[in-house]
C-alpha positions in Angstrom: 0.0 0.0 0.0 1.3 3.4 -0.9 1.9 5.6 2.1 0.4 9.0 2.6 3.8 10.6 2.2 4.4 8.8 -1.1 0.9 9.9 -2.4 1.6 13.5 -1.4 5.0 13.5 -3.0 3.5 12.2 -6.3 0.9 15.0 -6.3 3.6 17.6 -5.6 5.8 16.2 -8.4 2.9 16.1 -10.9 1.8 19.7 -10.0 5.4 21.0 -10.6 5.4 19.4 -14.0 7.6 16.4 -13.3 6.7 13.3 -15.3 4.3 10.9 -13.7 5.9 7.4 -13.0 4.3 4.3 -14.6 1.8 2.5 -12.3 2.7 -1.0 -11.1 0.3 -3.8 -11.2 1.0 -7.3 -10.0 -0.8 -10.1 -11.8 -0.7 -13.9 -12.0 -1.0 -13.8 -15.8 0.0 -11.5 -18.6 -3.0 -9.4 -19.6 -4.3 -9.6 -23.1 -3.8 -5.9 -23.5 -1.6 -3.6 -21.5 -2.7 -0.1 -20.3 -0.3 2.7 -21.3 2.0 3.9 -18.5 1.5 0.7 -16.5 4.2 -2.0 -15.8 2.8 -5.4 -15.0 4.8 -7.8 -12.9 3.7 -11.3 -13.5 4.1 -13.8 -10.7 3.0 -14.5 -7.2 4.2 -14.2 -3.6 6.9 -11.7 -4.5 8.4 -14.0 -7.2 8.1 -12.5 -10.6 8.6 -14.3 -13.9 7.8 -11.6 -16.5 7.4 -7.8 -16.8 4.9 -6.6 -19.4 4.0 -3.1 -20.7 3.0 -1.2 -23.7 6.1 0.4 -25.4 6.5 3.9 -23.8 7.3 5.5 -27.2 3.6 5.2 -28.1 3.9 2.7 -31.0 1.5 0.4 -29.2 3.7 -2.7 -29.1 3.3 -5.0 -26.2 6.7 -5.6 -24.5 7.3 -8.8 -22.5 10.5 -9.2 -20.6 11.7 -12.4 -18.8 12.7 -11.9 -15.2 14.0 -15.5 -14.9 17.7 -15.5 -14.5 18.1 -18.8 -16.5 16.6 -17.1 -19.6 18.7 -15.1 -22.1 18.1 -12.2 -22.2 16.7 -11.6 -18.8 16.0 -8.5 -16.7 15.9 -7.8 -13.0 12.9 -5.9 -11.5 13.3 -3.9 -8.3 10.1 -2.8 -6.6 10.6 0.2 -4.4 8.8 1.3 -1.3 6.6 3.8 -3.3 5.6 0.9 -5.5 7.5 2.1 -8.5 9.6 -0.4 -10.5 13.2 -0.2 -11.9 14.3 -2.6 -14.6 17.9 -3.6 -15.3 19.4 -3.7 -17.9 17.9 -1.3 -20.5 15.2 -2.2 -22.9 16.4 -2.0 -26.5 13.9 -3.0 -29.2 15.8 -4.4 -32.2 12.5 -4.4 -34.4 9.6 -2.0 -34.8 10.2 1.4 -33.2 13.8 0.5 -32.1 13.3 2.4 -28.9 16.1 2.2 -26.2 15.3 3.1 -22.6 15.8 2.4 -18.9 13.1 2.2 -16.3 14.2 3.9 -13.1 11.6 4.2 -10.3 8.8 4.0 -12.8 10.2 6.7 -15.0 11.4 6.2 -18.6 15.0 7.3 -19.2 15.6 7.5 -22.9 19.0 6.5 -24.4 
């Protein structure tokens, strides 16, 4: 649950014109369609297998990233106290829009 301080900080950041972080939703299955500006962590009991999202560039592509260390490539998702997510390493699409970006605390950092 997001604390009162975290919610207040988000409102202050938004009112000052800072970008709004992507929302985080935890699911047991990958949704058929992903909402824009939402990162889905797929798993249960704090163990996540996949991250899914709509490409932040706006092209509409559904991005699915493996969080299983045995898979190649694989990513690591860190869930922070304010319920934002950081992904490591960067996401670099080799097809389609060819976007390259990092997710740091729910914010897109373009390369």
